N, C-alpha and C positions, 0 to 999 in steps of 0.2 A: 524738217524740210529742207528741200536745196534747191538753191539764187544758180540764176542764169543772165546775167547778162544778151536780149537779143535787138539786134538794130528795127525795130519795127514803125512808124506810121500811121499806123494802120491798122484795126485789127486782121484782116483782111492779111494784110501783110509780117503781122507777127503771127498767124494761123501757118501759114508755107512757111515762115524763117524753119516751126518751132520742128514739123512733118520734115524739112528738109536734113534736117541737125538729126531725128528722129525720127525714123518711117516704120518704127512700131503707130507708133502713135497716129497715124492713116483710120484709122477705124476710130479710137474712141476716142481722138479731137472734137468732133465736130457734135459731141453731143456730154460736151461738156464745158459749166459754163461756166468765165470769164470775168474778168473783177477784173478792174481795169481804176484805180487809183479805190479799193471800197465801194463802188457804180456800176453795178451788172451790164455786160457791153454788150446789144443783143442786134449789134447792124456791125456788115465786119467792116463797113464807110468811116467806123467815129474812131477814133485821133488817140491812140496812145505818145502818149507828156516822152522826153528825154526824163530818161528815170525814172520813164515811174513806173508805182510796183504793181504787175497785171499774180494778181489768182489765181487758178486753175483746179477746180473742181470739179474729182471726177462723177458722173450719176453715179445715183445712190437713189434706195426706194427707205419707205418707214413713213416717223409721223408723230 
């Protein structure tokens, strides 16, 4: 598991910062689920606290 510190106050800012650092994420990141502090973030305006752990879950299928 890789950990990276990215300054952002909202989920939308985090998304933009990640794509800015890693342009290849532009295609897949919108399909990923983000967990902020263990809770699914469903809104780009959702807050991301300082030193908050954010998990990026890639799209997957199955059951």
